[in-house]
N, C-alpha and C positions, 0 to 999 in steps of 0.2 A: 504493500500500500504506500503510495507516494506521500510526501509531506503535504502537498497541496490537497490531496484527497483527505488526509487527516484533518487539516484545517477546516475544509468544507463540512466534513462530518461533524466536527465539534460544533460548528456554527449552527448546523441544522438541528443537532441534538438540543442545544440551548434554546433555540427558537421553539422547539416542540415543548420543552419544559415550561417555557413562558406561557404557552396556552394552557398547559395542564394545570398550572398552579395559579390561574387567573383569579381565583377567589381566596388566595392565601392571606394570612394576617399582614397588617401594615408594618412598615419599617418603624423602628424606635426613633424618637426625635431627641437630639442632644440639646440640653438646656443651657449648656455653658455659654457664657458671654465672651470668653477668650476665643481668639481665632482657632478654628478647628482645622486640623491637618489630616492628611492620609498617608503620611510617610511610611507607615507600617501596613498600608493597604487596608486600613479600617479607620473610621473617623475617631479622633481623640483630640482633646485640647493640647495645644502646644506645650503648656506648662506641665503636662503629665507624660509627655513622650520621652522615654529614656534614651535619647540619642542626640547628637549635635546636629541641629537643623536650624537654618536661618530662613525666615519667612518674609517675603516682600509681597505686600498686598496689591491688588489691582489699583486701589486708591493711591498708594505710594507711586506706582508706576505712572499713573496719570499725572500726578503732581510733578513728577520729574520729567515728563514729556518723553518717557521711555516707550519704545515700540518693539525692541528685540532684546535678546539675552545679553548682548554686549553692554547695554545700558545698565544692567544690574550691578556693574562693578563699582559704581559710586554709592550703591545702597547697601552693600554688605562687604565685610572684610574677607580676606582669604581667597576670594574668587578672582581669577584673571582669565580673560578671553582675548586671544590675539589672532590676527590673520597675517599671512605672508604674501606669496606672489599673487594670490587671488582669493576670493571669498570661499572657494572650495577647499582652501587650506587653512582651516580655523581650528584652534585648540582651546579647550577649557581646562583650567587647572585649579585644584583645591589643595590647600596646605602645601603648596609648592610642587605638586605632583600632577602630571597630565601627559598625554601622548601627543607628540608633535604631529600636526595634521597634513604634512606635505605628501604623504604616501597613503593612499586609501587601503593598502594591504594591512595597515595597523589600525585596529579598532581603538575606540576611545576609552581611556582609563576612567574618565568622568563621563558617564552616560547622560543622555537627555531623553526624557519622556514628555510627550505632550498629550494630555487627556488620556493617559494610560498607555499610549502607543510609543514603543521604543524607537528612536531614530537611529539609523545605522552608523552615522558619524556626527561629530559636533556640527560640522558645516551644514548638514542637511536640516538643522534646526534653527537656522539664522534668519528665517522669514519673519515678517510682521506677525506678532502674536495675537493681535486683535484685542478684544475686551476681556480682561483677565479677572479671575477671582483671586488668584494668588500664585506665587512661585515659591516652591520649597527647595532649599538647597541642602541636601543631605551629605554630610561630610564623613569621610571614612568609607571603607568597603561596604557595598550593599549587594554583593553578588548572591547572597542567599535569598533575596527578595525580588530583585529586579532583573528580569530577562537574562542577558548575557553580559559579560564584562563587568563594568562598575566596580573595578578593583580599587578605585580612589574616591568614588562618590557618585551622586546622582543629582541632576537638576530636574525637578518635576514641575511641569507647567500645567496649571489647571485653569481652563478658560471658563467664562461665565455661562451658566445654564440659561437657556431660553426661559421666558417668564410668561405666565398667563395674564399678567398685568401689562397692558400696552405701554410702551415707552419708545422714545426716539432720542438719539443724540447725534450731533454733527460737530465736526471740527474742521476749521480752516486755519492754515499756518502759512506764514511768509516770513523769510528772514534773510540774513546775509548769505553770501555765496549762492544767491538765487535759490535759496531753500524754499520749496513750495510743497504743501501737503494738504490733502483733504481726506476725510473719512466720514463714514456714516454707519450708525448702528441702529437697527430696528428690531424690536422684539414684541411679541404679543400672541394672542390666541389665533389659531387657524381653524379649530373645530373643538368640540367638547374633548377635554383632556389632552389636546394636542397644541403645544406651543412651538413657535419657531423664532429663529433669529437670523439676521443677515448682517454681515460686516463687510464693508467695502473700503478700500484704502488705495490711494495713489500718492507717491512721494518722490520727490526729486531734489537734487542738489548738485551744483557744479563741483568739479574736482578740486582737490586741495593743492595739487601740484601744477606749476607752469612748466610745460613740456617744450624742450628744444628738439625739433624733429629732424634736423640734419639732412641726411640723404633721402629721407622718406622711404617708403610711400605713405607713411603716417601723415595725416593732416590735422587731427585733433590735437589741440594745444593745451588741454588740461587732462587730469587723470585722477582716479579714485573718486568718481562721482557716485551719485545715488539716483536710481531710476527704476521704480518697480510699481506694479499693480498687484493687489491681493484681494481675494474674496474668500469668505468663510461663512458657510451656512450650517445651521443646526436645526434639528427637529427633536422635540422632547415629548414622548407619549407616556402618560401616566394615568391610565383609566381608573386606578384605585391605588391604595397605599402599598399594595404588594408587588406591583409590576412597574418597571420603568424602562423604557427604551430610549436611547440617545443616539441619533444618527448625525455624524459630522462629515462634511465634505469641504475641502479647501483647495485653493489653487493660487499660486504666485508665479509671476513671470518677471524676471529681472533682465535689464538690458543696460549694462554699465561698462565702464572701463576701469580695470584694476589689474595690476598695481605697479606703478613705477616706484623707484627708490631714490632717495636723495643722498648725496655723498656725506660721509662722516670722516673719511680718511682718504688721502690721495697718494697712490703709489707711483713707482717709476715708469709704469707703462702708459701713463696718461698721454705722453707725447705721441706714442704710436697710434692711439685712438684718434687724437687730434689730426694727425697727418692723413687719416683715411676718411674724415668726415667733412661735410660742407661747412659745418660750424666747428666749435671747439671740441666736439665729441663727447666730452664729459666735464664735470666741474673742475675749474682751475683753482678754486678756493673752497674751503669747507664752510658751509653756511646753511645748516639744517633749517634755521628759522626762515630763510628765504624761500624754502619749499620749491626749489628749482630741480628739475630732473631732465635727463636726456634719454630719448627713445625714438628711434626712427621707424619702428614697427608698431602696428596697432595692438592694443591690449584689451580690446573689447571682449566682454564676457556675457554669455547668456545662460541663465539658470531657469529651469522650469521645475516647480515643486508642487506636487498635488497628491491628494490621498482621500480615502474614504474609510470611516470606522463606524462600528456599531457596538455600543455597550448595552448589555442586557442585565438588569438587576431584578432578581426575584426573591421576595421574602417567602420562603417555603413555610416556615413557622415563625413565631415571634423571636426565636433564637437561632434560626438557620437561614442564611442568605447565600444565594448563588449569584456569581458575577461572571459574565463572559465579555471579552473584548476581542472583536475580530477586526482586522485592519489590512488594507492593501495600500501601498504607497509607491510613488514614482518620483525620482529626482534625477535631473539630467543637467550636466554642466559642460559648457564648451567655451574655450577662451583662446585669445591670441596672447603672445608672450614675447617680449623683447629680451631674449635670454642673456644678452651681454650688458644690458642696462646702460647703453650708450647710444649716441646718434650715428655712429658708424654701423655699417650693415655686416655684422659679424655672424651671429646665428640667432635663430628665432623659431617660433611656432606660429603657424598661420591662424589669423583670425577667421573663425568659421570653418576651420580645418579639422584636423584629426588630433585634437588635444582636449581631453576632458574625461569625466567620470560619469557613469550612469548606474543608479541603484534601482532595482525592482525588489520590493520586499512584501511579503505576506506573513502575517503573524496571527496567532490565536492564543489567548490566555483564558483559562477557566479556573475559577477558584471558589471554594466553599468556606464560608465563615460561620462559626457556630459558638454557642455558649452552653456550658454545662456546669452546674454547681460552682466549683472554684476554678474553672478553666474557660478561657477564651482561646479558640484555635482557628487555624486556617490551613487548608490543604489545596494544592492546585497543580496544574500542568501548564507548560508553556511550549509552544511550537513556533518555529520561525524559519523561513527560507529567505535567503538573500542572494540575489544574482547581481554581481558587480561586473561591469565592463569598463576597463580603463583603456582609453586610446592615448597613445603618446607618440610624439614626433619631435625630431630635432633636425632642422634644415640649415644648410650652409647659406650664408648671405654673400653678397658681392665682395665683401672685404675679408671673408674668413681665411682664405689661403694667404693673402698678403699680410694679415695680422699675425698668423702663426709664423710666417717667415721673419717678420720683424722681431717677434719674441725669441726665435731661435738664433737670430744673428745679432742680438742686442741692438736692434734698430738699424743695422748696417746694410742688410741685403733683403729687399722685398721679394726676391725670387728664391730664397733659401729652401723652401719646401720643394720646389721643382728640382733643385739639385739633389735633395735627399731621395726623392721618389723616382727621378729619371723621366718624369712625365713633363710635357710642355707646360709652360706657365699658364695657370688658370684651369688646368685639367686634373689636378689632384683632388680639388674640392670644388666641383662644379656647382654654381649657385642654384638653389632650389632642390638639390639632391640631399639625401640624408636618411634618417631612420624613421620608420613607420611601424609601430608595434601595437598589438592588441592583446590585452590580458582579459580572459574570461574566467572569472572565479565564481564558483557555486558553493554556497555555505548552507548547511542544514543544522539546526539546533533543536534539541528536545530536552526538556527538564521537568522534573517533579520537585515540588517544594512544599514545605510545611512550616508552621509556626504555632507555638502554644504559649499562652500566658497562664502561669500557675499562681493563683492568689493564695500564697502560703498563709498569710494573715490579712486582716483588713488593710494593713499598711505596708506589707512586704510582698513583692511580686518577683517571680523568676520567669524570664522570657527566654525561650529556646527556639532557634530556627535552623533549618537545614535545607540544602538543595543539592540535587544530583543532576549534573549537566552532561550532555553528550553532544559533541560537535564533530561534524564531518565537513572537510573542505576539499575541493578539487580545483585545480588551476590549469588552464591551457594558455600558454603564452606563444604567440605567433610573431616572430621577429622578421623584419624586412629592412635591409640596407639597400636603398635604391641604386647606388653606384657600386654595389658589391664591395664597398670598403677598399676601393682601388688604391688610395693613397697609403693606407696602412699596409696593404698587401705588398706594395713595392718599396716601402720605406727601408732604408739601410742604416738609419740612425734615428735618434730622438723619438723612439717609439712611444715613450711615456707621454709625449705631447701629441704626436700625430695619431696614435691609436687610442683615442677616446672610445668609450664603450659604444657610443652612437655611430662611430665611423669604423668599427671593427668588422672585418669580413667574416669572423667566426659566427656572427649573428645573421648572416645573409640566408634568408629562407629557412630559418631554424624554427622548428616547433618543439616546445618543451612542455611536458606534462608532469605535474606534481600533485600529490595528494597527502592528506593527513586525516587521522581520526583519533579522537581522544575523549576520555571521560574524566570528570573531576567531581569531588564532593566538598562542599564548603558549608560552614555553619557559623552560628553566633550564639552567645549566651549573655544575658544581661540580668543584673539584680537591681531592682528598684525599691527604694525605701521612701515612702511618703511620710516624712517626719511630722509635718503638720499639714493642714489643708492647703497652706500656701507655700510650703517648702518641700522639695523633692530632691533626692540625690540618687545617683546610680553608678554602677561599675559595669563595664562590658568588655567582651572579647569578640572580635569578628574576623572572618576570613574573606579574602577577595580572590577572584580568579578571572583572568582574561586569556582566552584561548590562543594557541599558536597560530601562525600565519605565514604569509609569503611576501617578500619584497617585490612589488609590482614595478620594478625598474630593471634595467640591464645590470648584471653583475659580471665582471670579468676577473680572471685570475691574474697573478703577477706575470704569468707567461702569455697573457693576452688571449687565453682561451675563454669560451663562454662558460660561465659557472651555471651549471644546471640545477644546483641546489640553492635556492634563495630563501629557504625556510628559516624561521626563528621560533623559539620555544614559547610556551605559555608563561604568562606573568602571574605571579601570586603575591598575596599580601596578607599580613596579620596585623591587627590593630587592637590596641588596648586604650580604653577611655575611662576616665573618672570625672563625672560631671554633676552639676547641680542646677536646679531652677527654683527661683524664689519669686513670689508675688507679694507686694506690700500695698498698703493704703487702698484696700478693696480692688486690687489688681491694677491700679494706675501706674505702679512702678514694677517693672520686670527686670530681673537680673538672671542671665543664663551664663554659665561658665563651664569649660571643659579642659581637662588635661588629656593630651593624646600622645600616643607613641605608635607609629606605623612602620612596618618593615616589609619592604618589597624584595622579592627574589626574581631574577631574570627580567628586570625592568626593560620594556621594549623602547628603544631609543632610535630616532631617525635624525641623522645629522647631514647637513649640506657641507661638502668639502671643497667647494669652489667650482667643480664641473660635474660632480655626481653626488648621489645620496648614499650614505652608509647606514644600513639598518643592522643593529646589533642588540644583544641582550646584555644588560649590565647586571653582574651577579648580585649586588647588594645596594639597596638604597633605603635610608632610614629618615623618616620625617617625624619630629617630635616637637611639642610645644604646648601652648595654652591659648584658649580663645575666651573672650568675654564680650557679651552683648547686653546692652541695657536700653530700656525704653521707659519714658516717663510722660504720662498725660497729666498736665498740671491741673486741668479742670477749668481753666479760664481761656481756652482757645489756643494754648501753646503746647506743642508736643515736641519732646526732645528724644533723640536716639543717638547711640554711639556704640561702636564695636571695635575691638582690636584683636589681632592675632599675632602671636610671637611664634615663629617657626624656625627650628634648627634642623635643616635638611642636609644630609651628606651622603655622597656615594661611598661605597666600601673601598678598602685599600687595594683591590685588584687592579692590575694594569690592563688597560683596554687598547688593543691594537688600533692605531690610527687616531686615538683620542687620548693623548698623553696627559692632558690636564684634568681628567675626571677623577682620578684616584684621590680619595679623602677630601674631595672638594664639594662645594654646594652646587646642586644642579641649577639649570637655567630656570628663570621665572619663579624663584623661591626667595622673595624678600624676607629678611629677618623680621621686619615689622610691617604690618599693614593695618590700616584702620579706616573705618567709614563712620561718618558723623553727619548729623543733620538736624534740622528743626523745621516745623511748619506752624503757622500762626494764622488765626482767623478772628475777625471781630466785625461788628457792625459800625459803619461810619456814615452818618447822615442818610440812613435808610438803605445803604448799599453794603454788600458784604466784601470786606477787604481780606485777601489771602496773600500769604507770602511763604516761600520755602527756600531753604538753602541746604545743599548736600555737598559733602567733601569726601575725597578719597586720598589717603596718603600711602605711599609705598617707599620703603627704604631702598638702598641700592640693590640691584639684582642684575645678573647677566642674562642677556636675551639670546645667546647663542648656545646650541647644544654642545659645541666643542669647547665652550667656556673661554674663548679668546678674550683677553682683557679689554680690547678695543670695543667689545660688544656690551660692555657694562652700561646700564642705564642708571644714572645718578638718582638719588632720592627726589621725589616730586610729589606735588599735591594738586589734585584737580577739584575745581568747584563748579557746580551747576546751581543756578538759582532762578526763581521767577516770582513776580508779584502780579496779583490780579485783582480786579474789581468786577462785581456783578450783582445780579438780583439776589435777594435773600433766599429765594426758593431754588436758586441754581439754574433758572431757565436760561440765563445767558451769563457768560463770564468772558472778560477780555484780559489776556495775560501778556505781560512783557517778560521774556525769558532769555537766558544766556547759558550756553554750554561752554565748558572750559573758559571760565570767566577771566582768568589771569593769562590766557593765551599761552599755556605751557606747551613747549615742544618736547615731545618724549618719543622714544622708540617703542613701536610694537615689537619689531624684530630687527636686529642688525645682522648683516651677512657679508660674506666675502664676495666682492665683485668678480664674476666668472672670468677666468683667464687674465686677471689684472692683479698681479701680486702686489700686496701692500695697499690696495684700494678696498674700501669697505663702504657699503650702502646701508640704508635703514628705511624700513617702512614705518612712517611716523603716524602718531595719532592725529585726529582731526584738530584743526585750529579753533580759536574762539568763533562761536557762531551766536548771533543774537537775532531775535525776531519777535513776532506777535502771533498769538493764537486766540481765535474766537471760538468759544464752545457754546453750543445751543442744545438745550435739553427740553423735552416735552413728555 
């Protein structure tokens, strides 16, 4: 029986049960006033949940003007989300740990679920999130509860349910950098017991970089812009208290340019680039604040993201509930790429050509939650199939052969490559020729899981969870080198430069088949002590697991043979936590704290080495520290919040081939200190409602490169976002003046070695200061 057949069978079974139990008892209602979360896949107050979880409400996201997960970073400490060469290469990190996103063969250590549906990689969750109920950020391994992976944490997004009470809301935004946006949200009854909602959004913004296009053919003179349209529709059918069906469909299309890099260090090869370009080729001075970049090739990217999910909840008895979540999703990315990050035409990937990733996923989760005497329990199954296609290409530009010749002759001989290969000038690397590869990976996952809460006494609870995972992967890689690697085949010297993997004849018309199959069992145990109704403490142990995989790039040996084994092992983690949560002054003051110690084995790392990516497993990585988050509602319109994380993360002492700086050092994107703080205030002034909010995020120094090169260190910085608004007392209209990155901080998302340009480094920077106005209308 195929995985797809199993998924469809489960879906049909649950639909049948829904009809069978149509007269079952109603769901119990939670009377708690504190925010209710579902981090452990059942509703519970945040103050009673024995794990480190940060919650950002939909109201907070709206006040911050946040539309996607990246905007969460100013609202909670410890979370970092960065993008590199395009939006398909996005990584989320918690407590200094996350999987670099440049290679889709590596799954995410920090997983993302949206309305209960697991996204295959962090990048596939970067769409507009719509109208939210809340976002829960679960820190530490969650592999026993959530799908696959999640060895370092989970970001769980919960969108707002449709309502039988009609309402409408609209938003119009205009700001600097030609920022424009509009959204509409409508919800209300469609029939008896049937509610619907529709969210529409369109947003655009000019790019943050001014581009010098040099030789062309690029004509666009800005880069890293925003341009997308998004739609999300929901239906909620609840004929009585025992049955609820929630159908969600969403679609997003992005058409943008991303990403150029700005110079942060200039090496000795700048003159070679300059001599081959119609302009200066690349930066002559380091000026990241100037946001200047050089690229002669287009960097247009198109992303299509869509899916359908059905959640069925059945209250079989007052103490027994069945939940099913069936989902199918599609995500497709295609982009151009100026691979040399200069305006000389060295090498590139075609816009609209054969560079991108496509995911087709189908998943099914069924779980049963019950209560008996002193036990709450959950048991379930999870099935998932993921079909990934990665298209990759690297093409020679008009200047590729001449540039290599200048490199090999220290700038003295633009025909040096011809002398080494014996081929006529211009025939060793013919423009437009190069590598065209297709990787087809099929992944199948199946898991059974369970969780039980044992109420030993009224105040003491022991929680135990376990999961058995089985994963099977198969990979077919089809490599093509259109010129048969003629230069490398004829080279008599300097093969380390001439015979790059993408120009190696060993890959010409090569088909490589690989496969893996593995099983793993993970578990967790927690002990919770409710000291008083307002004070809880807990201790926990949890295990994480992220399966083995394959590098979806060319790998070659030191003898320039094709490496047919691109596999890497599974990543595992063990985490210990000691935490407490306290509520004072009738819940107006909240204090949550955690001590944590996480140890990773065979941590999967992807590193760019200048012309190729190295995927390797680091034997040991340890992340330990302390987290503290507080919230205070003063009662007179002022709300305060602050959080801080201290992280001491270190690789083990083992020497890593090709990465000499890693041993006993701090991994990338692991600041020792990070904090988030903010306030919001509202009051009536002359019959109008005045609102104001300010949010800040501080990070101490951290390295942005996986190889830990010192030049890639981002110095400590603080980001501020703020807004003030005035509107009707009932909220029917509000006009807001807002600013993002108010102090116009220039900071690196990622710093990297400029390809083939020794001593030169570039950086993808964060967005500059943006200010604007937003008009909100509600009815």
